[in-house]
Every structure is written in structure tokens, then in C-alpha cells.
Steps between C-alpha positions, in 0.01 A plus 500: 500500500641156454434419865148631470438270197637201694264556789210550260552149374527379859175686578320357202578133588429566874176685481317342197425171669359680798285768333122459533212738564137426587378821340563392141284283281768228514692482821821350393613502138382849407684655787816303415481599138466871577792462741717348231396777253589774740826350628624410149415857388720626795784255385477604136499867595818459718659293218432774239624774742823303539539467120436873456769578760754284332392621153468139385211273394583147593323161526674181580444251220421137593475172317123517564447819307378325180261286687360777712465710181316231310266430793431878534421527130260213524310673784492833314353322184247311717393823666449670161270223380339460840116464545547752783784744455453660845507171691809384301683819605405521860424139575166330597333718761531294821840338408693794346818310472565374155400801278736651263572785745602262768718311263679812380558576863658158569730542197609843601565370857719217354717739299527758768597235753762339275651832404509607859688184605744575215603826670471386859835454680375247752310286266486173699415700814214670321365164368524334843348799659193466255475132595510581867224773462295242314533259788416774756189576302395138468551449879256791565257340244519160678470638848203725386319193361562242779237640759234447240553131539350531848224741398694809599570660167699819524352638176154482648629679812639784281194517270211453740649528851398144576774251570344203331438358152156638456597764238561226246245293310487123525685483166794688659546338839852557634453220755454254226751651245733769593544794261634784718569825317516335142125460458462130404657177628656404170651857464654479848631140434657612170673797680630283787614234251742769364616615836544150635810442281647826595476382862677182402792708355557684819461172697746293288755786487489623859802432714399647832286278728239758584466599134473142399229421754302815408513431119403129552217593733372747251514271193290247703267764598463608139428147396238451771332831381492352150321185636263726681389648165399161386619600164577178316681677222727682741587186687578314180708786366713505820564130525557460128743790488666387814545147359671649191716719721595205711612297201706793385670547837582127518644499157711814539569471878877498452480841323283665768708651777237460771572409859303203658306457183416128550384554857282810427343334194422190691320699773317702248390192290376318818302811620336543161395136485360514851284798417315293233310269739472769764367781299349306203541605135126510411589245216316184597717266293796616710338548843357144503850362513552676833150420642481236770163381358683389179711245687275394787340214290834344490497455873130466558260286307198713405159330568293433202254778413148426583244549230128448499340276249463672163741775597809556292825417669666806376300819555589807300576805703274797458655744262675796647341830438844675480690407193877428528702791401711291250179375330392853448838606377484220243175631360650863498813373326294330238314830427836684494643256243183542287521880532867500379400271213236754388742793532836326415725792410448782752218371729216708613711766664724535803304423814160451335443147609221602740293598196619274221477186705119526455545447126617141549405426854448117517148383582640274775593816687133529589516182697777621734435684837657808343287500192391868544840638600686742277828354399737791431796275445550153350664375830797403291738781404608332174146423384395849603760652276403252215133603529551873533819561297509204263785289381721820472454588858528167675784405256715805581416455869625136494805602301586750775454225767715261305771759461514567866513127589760411248729796540458479871613132504785583275623783718472280812690216344773739383513670842508164683778343297711821483850448651510851636194651665482867617229381748469125553140544610389657173424179318292371798305828518430470122357147529301597799345791324430289194328239721304792664396634158402152383223482756335778312479284191322237697249723686435683174396173349221454745417866542614831382750772578444774739670836577737355754579191295588718196724709698722195557430347157688791337745593766657158574616451132670843532684386814589169338656683214689754711642223726641355170654845421678526828763259373580735213469859585484651161294799361450361149132474534453836665380738221564862580483817297519867568143613528538871577782748540584459874403855599323617808213634302441188296527284819241707678272501194529125472439433865192740478354305211542170678344645802197611303464157334543330835243727669257440216530125528479521880187714472349253257553199709388668827188629325432156365522360854267773640246429215500140596423583871200699373404198291527272804286726712243522220474124490434492877235765478332309214490183700298692752272622221630857552534570127502873552826503693640226269431712186679809655800297597527336164454824316795634709697187412448550128614855524825381653561201275328394179399140548223305323442284806385813681275588200341170511416515871386853475261404223333246721483734800346773292241242376401418854473864580277555201278220627482659840420841350221348290361336814495837666319643186788729409470424123741773394774387719438140410537577132834692564640215701385242245671684220816545698499128577464418139802733419735334745399157396568584129831651596617203690390263213683723258812449699452127536241378249536128574483536867231260624475682830408825333247338284340336814495855655305621195254207536436586859465872411244430223294301755503799736408742219209278412384505855526885497311555164319172438622541142550164347772644270729469796417120520580483128830683555574265778430196274728641234776545758452152631534363151826690468613360834407144391724537198795605727425251780320206339540272803388744773174350645390824644454660158223274370352513849466877475381473131218274620408760763499778237281294261257426785471878577439572133232231502318690770525820289386343174130518394524305186431119567738376222786711625422392860526135397837580334625670816374207699704261293805716509488530872482125546759426238761739651441372849555149364826628358603622841425165652698332212802706594463436872269217589527555870413871484218544755393838376448379148298196603299713731428763231403220263246377748350853550480552128328176448245583771458845349426343165241271659723189474456397860575135473831578332579763764421247762751267365771764495442597859513122599828469301644806694406336831640163412826596319602856567359657822326243726282648780485836320204678666442743217469217248285296722261792539486554124422132463225514741338789303476275195 
């Protein structure tokens, strides 16, 4: 059983970075999260069976217990007071990692692993075995991703049968930024940043020539792969952590029993420096120092620029249509800080940023190229915790981090300066692991944790602690107690109970995964306007797993089916589908009342219901929902746009001239609000011009069309045609 448990750990760290499947709604993180749930369930089951067989319940106590406990309590409290309890438990649907259930899983993995190491006879061999498995897995990840750089992505070959990059959108181009089996370039870069330092350990400690060459080559390959991700945060994390590691090695070099250390380090440093100008960092302030064009003016006098009379000597470049990712992050960070300030104690709830960000979304977000994107994370792990779990959450999280750093450094110094060392390489492995772990702190500052990253975030501290314990093999922290009389009957009963719980959890996670595949298929059918098939699939998904995301989508699909039925003159069926749509929409909003996405679904549904019945009450319902949405998302430019549309439709329905005048003013006022929120919003300007023309204000409408052609969309044929009509 002990051997089985060890290989389950190996399997977990080997397979998780590789798992992906095209048949789920999210190809990467969802499948990795389900894999972690299933494997950790198996690990815990084996662990419990072993405890039953020995008749003892035992968990290795660690110095981090109090910090883990405080952090866990903060997450539970935040979940209890969450604006969306379901999301806080299971995680945001589409990211999955980070919910309370996933955090409990990582905590259990931490304690099961540290307790397992306490009993393992070949502890160092087990740790080194796990690190080697990590490197084998990372090698496969790198080799899988490299062909994508030459438009031969292996994932596309598996998913579609075509060996090219055509299965990915322009936003996910592996030729430009490699992401392999991790899902996004930054996620791959963060993962390889961790494994890079593990390769360094084997390189600097290897004695055999072949092993030395292999480990060095692989460390450089890993670094090249990080450059291929074009992830600035990952590159920064690696070089900063390596610099700190180098300073440590230089200071303590006399205490480190490593062969040819100076020579190996020299080769590694030169190689790392050469890769910067060759591969580029993506950071202009750094890359320009290695660009020939920066220095060519020192050798060649540039001719004076020719300028025509009356022309400025310095011409401003045309503004880029794609906002810099760091500029967008700054806006999101501002929103996260504001959100944390509004909910200072417990935040809005674990993993609820996707919904709560709209409460405080800065108006300047509307001027970025990603203005209508849904941000489910703050793109800064620390601010994300502050916004969603408050001071209590981020405070206990930072305490946990500080404890690991301070205790880790203390253990390393004590191990390094010890006169007698059971294993001279232990201190070096400790500092390597701490450097590896520190890359997570940097990449999490510019992004957020993922499933693979969290595996190492919680496991590396456990290894650090156990390497410290190898100097003093005592059992003082191993708490054991006789749980059951060690009889055959009790053992069988206990094992049977564990098996039942394990099978129940396994069935739950597998069913969850199957439900998601149904949801993914439903989405594909809906895109093809096959709402009948989409509805059947989503109904089945809901039977398998209760999820308000499914209810929200099902509500919209049923509304479309109701519209189709009414078009086919099947009034009875249309009414049934309309009522069912209403019920699912109410159910999803009951589960997540402040979810702007679900409110927008209701708005779209009400418009469809109005088209079915021509009952203006549905327009009034839509306006009421839009008013609710505006309170939740006051800077969303689309909400006043739709409000204006609804007022315009009510204007057409209204007979009373006074009421028509009021509705006319409301439609113009709300479209002005939309333009105020986003002054380059083409649709709002276009709608304003249409409304002005509709209200017989042709000269004003003409000015708006001319403004669009001059400032927003030059040579727009549709606008030109409208202008000609006036």
C-alpha cells in the first residue's frame, strides 16, 4: 500500500501538466482539476486504509499548521458570506481552481504527503524520484509545444487531425507564444520556471559526464521554452530567483560540497545571458540594450529628418488598437483594490471576482482593447485574495508565504553551517527548491495560480520541511492513537467504509466531468442555432450535476426555442417553453443574484418574449432588469445602450404623445450615458444617429454619422449609406 501511495504521487505530478481534452468546455484547467480530485481521492483512500490496517490515526505536524489553519478558516468564512456560495465552493466555472473544494484538496495533499514521507524508508530517494518525474513530465510538455512554433501544433493534430495551428484562434497562436498542454503562455512559463531550478539542481550536483551534459542541455531547453512563451513575468521570475540563488551560492560556496561548481556556474550564467539577446524577453526596456539599432548611431551619423513646411518635426505614431497587457492589468488592479476597500473584512466571496469586479470596474477599462472581456481573476493573486476574501484572506495567505520563506531560510542556513551533515547535498536542494518556489510568488504577482502551480505551491514547502527533519529522525511530531481494536472484522469494516466514500467521490467527480462534456456539446450546437439539441444536452447535464451556469444557458436556449415555436404558430408549445425559460432564469439568479451575466440573459430573454407576444410588459420587465444590472455594473457601456433600445421599442408601442416624448428623451439620455462611458463605442454612436433620425432630428443625426466616419470608423459603408439617405 505504501508503494501504491508513492506511485500515486508520482502519477499526479507526471500526468497533471499533460492532461487536456477537446471535448470539455475548458480544454486544460478543468481536466487537470478533475484529475487532481480523482488522484487525491485515491491517495487519501490508500492513506486511510493504511491507518485502518495499523489501527492508528496519524498526521505529521508541521510548523506551517497554524498558518494553513488560519488561511483555511479565512476561506471558509469568506465562502459563508459569499455573493455566490456555489461558485465559492466549486470555483468559477471556466477556471475551477481556487474554490474552497480545490483548496481543501491541496491542504489534504500537503498533509498526506508529509505524513507519507515520515513513514517512508528511502525518503531522499522518494523526493528525488518525484523531482525526476517532474522533469520527465516537463520534457514532454516542452517537446509537445515546440512544433507549434513552426505551425505544426500536436494538439491540433490530436483534436482535429490536421497538423497545423488552425485549431487555435488568433488570440492563442502557438507560433507566437508557446503554451503546449498548459493552456496559456503565462501558465506554461510559470510551470517551467519551477522546473528550471530543478534541472539546475541535477546539473550542478551531477558527477558523470553524460548526466552532466544531459541536465545542462535540458536546463537550457527549459529556459528557451520559457522565452518561447513570451511571458514577461515568467522570465523575470526566473532571472530574479536565479540572481538570488547565485548570491547565496557565492556566499556559502565553501559549505557546499559540489564538484566543479565554479566552472558549471560560469557556463550556465554565460548561456543564460546569451539567450536574452537571441530569444528576446519581450520587455522593451531590456531588449533595446541588446538591439543593434540602439548603438548604430554611435558609429553612423544619422541624416537629419526631412520635414515639409508647416509639418511637425515629431509625428505621433498612430495609437495601437491592442492595449498593452500591463496597462490593462493596472486598470484591473485598481478595480481589485477598490473592491477590497468596499468589502474589507471577508471580500465578496472566494472566486467571485468575475461577478464582483463589475461593482467597481474602472471607467478607463472601457478604453482598452479588452473592454468587453470578462475578467474572472484580478491578474494578481494577492489582489485577487484581497478583493474576494478581504483583509482576513490576503493577510493569512501572506502570513503563510512569509512563514515558508523565513523558516525555509532558517533551515537552509542551519543545514549549510552544520558541522555534520547526513547528506551534504541537502542544504543545496533546499535552497534550489526555495528558489523554485519563489518563482511562483513573482508569476502570481502578474497573474494567478493554476492547478499545476498550486500542486507545487503546497508540495515544495512540505519537501523543504522534511529535508530539515532528515537531520533529526524523531517521531515527536507524529501524532498517533489507537482508533479501533485491531481485529479482522473492524479492519474489513473500515476498509469497506473508506471504499464506499472513495467510490462516492469518484462517481461525483466523473459525473461532474461527463456533465461538462454535455455542456460543451450543447454550446457547440447552440452556436449552430441547433437549440433543440443544445437543450436536450443541457437538460442531461443538469441531471448529472447541479450547476447554475447550465441553468442560465438552458434558459436562453429555451427562449430561442419558444421564439421558433411562435414563428411556427405553435402557441401552446411556445408558452410552455417560455415558462420553462423563465423558471431556469429565476433559478440561476436565485443561486447568483448579483451575477451580471445572468441578468443579461434575462434581458435578452425578455426581448425574445416581447417578439413572441408583442406584449410590452416584457419590455418593461427588461427595463427593470437593466436598471438592476446598471446598479451592479455602473460602468458597463452596453447596459445603457440596451436601455436606450428598450425605451425606443416602448416608444413605438406607446400611443400617448406625452409618454412618447418622455420615452424619446429617455432613449436619448441613456444612449448619451453609454457614449459617456465609452466615447469610441461605434454601436452607441450609430444607435444615437438612428434615434435622432427616427425622431426627425436629421441634421443632428447627420452630424453623428459624420463624426463616426471621421473619428471612429472611416470608410464605413453602412454609415455612408445612412448618411446618403439623410
